[in-house]
C-alpha positions in Angstrom: -52.8 35.2 -40.3 -54.8 33.6 -42.2 -58.2 35.6 -43.0 -60.7 33.9 -41.9 -63.4 36.2 -41.8 -63.3 36.1 -46.0 -64.0 32.6 -45.9 -67.1 32.1 -45.0 -70.1 31.5 -46.7 -72.0 34.5 -48.6 -75.2 33.1 -46.6 -73.5 33.0 -43.1 -71.9 36.4 -43.8 -75.5 38.0 -44.6 -77.7 36.0 -41.7 -74.5 37.5 -38.8 -75.1 41.0 -40.6 -78.8 40.7 -40.6 -78.7 41.1 -36.4 -77.0 44.5 -36.9 -78.7 48.6 -37.5 -78.5 48.9 -41.3 -76.2 51.8 -40.9 -74.0 49.5 -39.8 -73.7 46.5 -42.5 -74.1 49.7 -45.0 -70.2 50.4 -43.5 -69.2 47.4 -44.5 -68.4 48.2 -47.9 -65.9 50.0 -47.0 -63.9 46.6 -45.9 -63.3 44.8 -50.0 -65.1 45.0 -53.1 -67.1 41.6 -51.8 -68.4 43.4 -49.1 -70.0 46.1 -51.2 -71.5 43.5 -52.6 -72.7 41.3 -49.9 -74.5 44.5 -48.3 -77.1 44.7 -51.6 -78.3 40.7 -50.3 -78.6 41.4 -46.4 -82.1 40.3 -45.3 -83.2 42.5 -42.9 -84.3 46.9 -42.8 -82.8 48.2 -39.0 -83.6 52.1 -39.0 -83.7 54.3 -36.2 -83.8 58.2 -36.7 -82.3 59.7 -32.8 -82.3 63.6 -32.3 -78.8 64.7 -32.3 -79.3 68.3 -30.7 -76.6 69.5 -32.0 -77.0 69.3 -35.4 -79.8 70.7 -37.5 -82.9 68.6 -36.7 -84.0 69.6 -40.0 -81.1 68.6 -42.7 -80.0 65.1 -39.7 -84.2 63.9 -41.1 -83.4 64.5 -44.7 -80.1 62.6 -44.6 -81.5 60.2 -42.3 -84.5 59.4 -45.8 -81.4 59.5 -48.2 -79.8 56.5 -46.4 -83.1 54.9 -45.9 -83.9 55.4 -49.5 -80.2 55.1 -50.6 -80.7 51.4 -49.1 -84.1 50.6 -50.2 -82.8 51.3 -53.7 -79.6 49.5 -53.8 -81.3 46.7 -52.7 -80.8 43.5 -55.0 -84.6 43.1 -55.8 -84.0 39.5 -56.0 -83.5 38.9 -52.1 -85.9 38.9 -49.6 -86.9 41.0 -46.5 -87.5 39.1 -43.3 -86.7 41.7 -40.8 -88.5 45.1 -41.1 -87.5 47.6 -37.9 -88.0 51.5 -38.3 -88.2 54.2 -35.1 -88.4 57.8 -36.2 -91.3 58.9 -33.3 -92.9 62.7 -32.8 -89.8 63.9 -32.4 -89.5 63.2 -36.1 -92.4 64.4 -37.7 -92.1 67.6 -35.9 -88.7 68.3 -37.0 -90.3 67.5 -40.4 -92.5 70.5 -40.6 -92.7 71.8 -44.1 -93.5 68.1 -45.6 -95.4 66.5 -43.3 -97.8 64.8 -45.3 -95.4 63.4 -47.8 -93.2 61.7 -44.6 -95.9 60.2 -43.9 -97.3 58.9 -47.3 -93.4 57.1 -47.4 -92.9 55.4 -44.4 -96.2 54.2 -45.3 -95.0 53.4 -48.4 -91.6 51.7 -47.1 -93.7 49.2 -44.7 -96.0 48.3 -48.1 -93.2 47.6 -49.5 -92.5 45.0 -46.6 -94.9 42.9 -46.7 -95.5 43.0 -50.6 -94.2 41.1 -52.7 -91.2 39.1 -53.9 -90.6 40.3 -49.2 -91.4 37.1 -47.0 -91.3 39.5 -43.8 -91.3 37.9 -40.9 -90.3 40.0 -37.8 -92.6 43.6 -38.1 -91.3 45.7 -35.6 -92.2 49.6 -35.8 -92.3 52.8 -33.3 -93.8 55.7 -35.3 -96.1 58.7 -34.4 -99.7 58.3 -34.1 -100.2 60.2 -37.7 -98.6 57.4 -38.8 -101.9 54.8 -40.4 -100.9 51.0 -40.6 -100.7 50.1 -44.5 -104.0 47.5 -43.8 -102.5 44.5 -45.8 -99.9 44.3 -42.9 -102.8 42.6 -40.9 -103.0 40.3 -44.2 -99.5 39.3 -44.3 -99.0 36.0 -43.3 -95.2 35.4 -43.2 -95.5 37.2 -40.4 -94.1 35.4 -36.7 -93.1 38.4 -34.8 -95.4 42.6 -35.0 -94.4 45.4 -32.5 -97.0 48.4 -33.0 -95.8 51.5 -31.1 -97.6 54.9 -31.7 -99.0 53.8 -34.8 -103.0 54.3 -35.7 -105.2 51.4 -37.3 -107.9 52.2 -39.4 -108.7 49.7 -41.3 -108.8 46.2 -39.5 -111.8 44.9 -40.7 -109.9 41.4 -42.2 -106.6 39.6 -40.3 -105.2 36.4 -41.1 -101.7 35.7 -38.8 -101.9 33.2 -39.0 -97.9 32.5 -38.1 -97.8 34.8 -35.4 -96.3 33.8 -32.2 -95.8 37.6 -31.0 -97.7 40.9 -30.7 -96.3 43.7 -28.7 -98.6 46.7 -29.4 -98.1 50.2 -27.4 -100.3 53.1 -27.7 -101.7 52.0 -30.6 -105.0 53.4 -31.7 -107.7 51.8 -32.8 -110.4 53.5 -34.8 -112.7 51.1 -33.2 -113.8 49.9 -29.9 -113.0 46.3 -32.1 -109.7 46.6 -33.3 -108.0 45.1 -30.4 -110.7 41.9 -30.7 -110.2 41.9 -34.3 -106.7 41.9 -33.9 -106.5 39.0 -31.8 -109.3 36.6 -33.3 -106.3 37.1 -36.3 -104.1 35.5 -34.7 -105.0 32.6 -33.4 -101.2 30.6 -32.3 -100.3 34.0 -30.8 -98.0 32.7 -27.8 -96.1 36.4 -26.4 -98.5 38.5 -25.5 -97.5 42.8 -24.5 -100.9 45.5 -24.6 -99.9 48.8 -23.4 -102.5 52.0 -23.4 -105.4 50.9 -25.6 -108.2 52.2 -24.3 -111.6 50.9 -25.5 -115.5 50.2 -24.2 -114.7 46.3 -22.6 -118.7 46.8 -22.7 -119.1 46.7 -26.1 -116.1 44.4 -27.4 -115.9 40.7 -26.9 -112.4 38.9 -27.1 -111.4 35.2 -27.8 -109.9 33.6 -25.7 -106.4 32.3 -27.4 -105.5 28.8 -26.2 -101.4 29.1 -27.0 -100.3 31.8 -25.1 -97.5 31.3 -22.8 -96.9 35.0 -21.6 -98.8 38.4 -21.6 -97.5 41.5 -20.4 -100.3 44.3 -19.9 -100.6 47.6 -18.4 -104.4 48.7 -18.4 -106.7 47.4 -15.6 -109.3 47.6 -18.8 -107.8 44.4 -20.8 -109.5 41.4 -20.5 -107.8 38.9 -18.0 -110.2 35.6 -18.7 -108.2 35.5 -22.8 -104.8 34.5 -21.1 -106.2 31.7 -18.4 -103.8 29.2 -19.6 -100.6 31.3 -19.5 -97.3 30.3 -17.3 -95.7 34.1 -17.4 -97.8 36.7 -16.2 -96.5 40.4 -15.9 -99.4 43.2 -14.7 -99.3 46.6 -14.0 -101.2 48.2 -12.4 -102.7 45.8 -10.4 -105.7 47.8 -8.5 -108.1 47.6 -9.8 -108.0 43.3 -10.7 -109.9 41.4 -9.7 -109.7 37.3 -10.9 -112.4 35.6 -10.8 -111.0 32.3 -12.0 -107.6 30.3 -11.1 -104.4 30.9 -13.4 -104.0 27.1 -13.3 -100.9 27.2 -15.1 -99.3 30.5 -14.0 -95.4 29.5 -12.9 -93.5 33.2 -13.4 -95.4 36.2 -12.1 -94.8 40.1 -12.1 -96.7 42.6 -10.3 -96.6 46.2 -10.2 -98.2 49.2 -7.7 -97.7 52.1 -6.5 -100.3 51.8 -3.1 -99.3 49.9 -0.2 -103.1 49.1 0.9 -102.8 47.0 -2.1 -100.5 44.0 -0.4 -104.1 42.0 0.9 -105.2 42.4 -3.0 -101.9 40.8 -4.3 -102.7 37.9 -1.7 -105.7 37.6 -3.2 -104.8 37.4 -6.8 -101.5 35.0 -5.0 -104.6 32.9 -4.2 -105.8 32.2 -7.8 -102.2 31.2 -8.8 -102.1 27.9 -7.2 -98.6 26.9 -8.8 -97.4 30.0 -9.1 -93.0 29.3 -8.2 -90.6 33.0 -9.0 -92.3 36.3 -8.2 -91.7 39.8 -8.6 -93.0 42.5 -7.3 -92.7 46.2 -8.4 -93.2 48.4 -5.5 -93.5 52.0 -7.4 -94.3 54.8 -5.1 -93.3 59.0 -5.2 -94.5 62.1 -3.8 -97.8 62.2 -5.3 -98.8 59.4 -3.6 -97.6 60.6 0.1 -100.6 61.0 1.5 -101.3 57.1 0.6 -98.3 55.2 2.0 -98.7 57.1 5.9 -102.0 56.2 5.9 -100.5 52.5 5.3 -97.9 51.9 7.9 -99.7 50.1 10.1 -100.8 45.9 10.3 -101.2 45.0 6.6 -101.8 41.1 6.8 -103.3 40.1 9.4 -102.8 37.0 10.9 -105.6 34.9 10.6 -105.3 35.1 6.7 -105.4 31.5 4.9 -102.1 31.0 2.7 -102.3 31.2 -0.3 -101.8 27.4 -2.2 -98.7 28.6 -4.2 -96.7 30.1 -1.2 -96.9 27.0 1.4 -96.2 24.5 -1.8 -94.7 25.8 -4.4 -92.4 28.7 -3.8 -89.2 29.6 -4.8 -88.3 32.5 -5.7 -89.7 36.0 -4.6 -87.7 39.5 -5.6 -88.8 42.9 -4.6 -88.4 45.3 -6.5 -87.5 49.3 -5.5 -87.4 48.6 -2.2 -87.7 51.3 1.0 -88.1 48.8 3.6 -91.2 50.5 4.8 -93.2 48.7 7.7 -95.7 46.8 5.4 -92.7 45.8 3.1 -90.8 44.1 5.2 -94.2 42.3 6.9 -94.7 41.2 3.4 -91.4 39.9 3.0 -91.6 38.2 6.8 -94.8 36.5 5.7 -93.2 35.3 2.8 -90.5 33.9 4.2 -92.3 32.4 7.4 -94.9 30.5 5.0 -93.2 29.3 2.2 -91.6 25.5 2.4 -89.6 25.1 -0.2 -88.6 28.8 -1.1 -85.1 29.2 -2.8 -83.5 32.8 -3.0 -85.6 36.2 -1.9 -83.4 39.0 -3.7 -84.7 42.5 -2.8 -83.2 45.5 -4.0 -82.9 49.0 -2.4 -84.5 51.9 -4.4 -81.7 53.4 -5.6 -83.5 57.1 -5.1 -85.0 56.3 -1.6 -83.2 57.6 1.5 -82.7 54.6 2.9 -79.4 54.6 5.3 -77.3 52.3 5.7 -78.2 51.6 9.3 -81.9 51.8 7.7 -80.5 48.7 6.3 -78.8 46.6 8.7 -82.0 46.8 10.3 -83.8 45.2 7.2 -81.5 42.7 7.2 -81.8 42.2 11.0 -85.4 41.5 10.8 -85.6 39.4 7.7 -82.5 37.2 8.8 -83.5 36.4 12.6 -87.2 35.6 11.6 -88.4 32.0 11.5 -88.4 30.6 8.2 -89.9 27.3 6.9 -87.0 26.9 4.5 -84.3 26.2 5.7 -82.5 26.4 1.7 -83.3 29.5 1.6 -80.5 32.6 0.4 -81.4 35.9 1.9 -79.9 39.1 -0.4 -80.1 42.4 -0.5 -78.3 44.8 -2.3 
């Protein structure tokens, strides 16, 4: 049998290898002399530290650092780096107590290496520790297309120039000033995909400019100003409360709402009134013993019959998915409400919460209740799993 892999040009092999973690890329060096040289030109850096509880933590950390330094020293300096992904969180730093300062400095130097010199990094993905301060030059890296930051600190953000940036994900990023997030967004005018999670600031001190090219937004924080995402097509919100929309999301076709209180069904409907062309709705209902008191008080009717039906439900809604469903009275009521009023609904999917005490009898009852109700759509299929 012919060796087909050996006939593949280097550029294609390098492209394929760029999708693998660097540890696996280096492992290919045992294949042949050609592969032993090839890994040095791979345009990606992808290292993750995962604690192995069966090993000596300090020794494991040193081995990780040795692997990173060895790879950087062996790289062909004439080949640019396009992807830089590094994940080593607070557990990593806790295990290296004696040299914390040096480690922070080394990691920051690795990041600087990625965004300077011959490198034309396009994809920067960091999930570290808030003791790590992002080098300011990251925010002036004009080649960046994807920037994902998790658990880092941003101090110097006085100059942001990211003209090509399309994907920006921020998770638990500590800005040294309230306007940090605003400055970052202002310097990223072409962002299309935005995630903002666990970033607190004083909204009274911050002014945000609208991002005209935004298509998808995921936000885990009620302080984030939804006014700047008025033209999005795909929106994920958690938590819902206390969300108040004073404007319409005219272009929105995909919406995911996650919430914890049953009493929020009316607020869900209020949000839907501001989404006139919504086609796909996903509802994530997170319940726990902490909210049990609220849930018990909300077992009664939640959808007054005389409410005006949101336009999106009666005219545009095609799919409705319930996640973490327990079959409570309010959930069945809302599902019936959708089925009875969505004229163009194609599918309704209900995912039973695996941790709930929903019995087979209760599932049969839900199926009977929802299957027997009068549906506006003749083509809708109901799926309960």
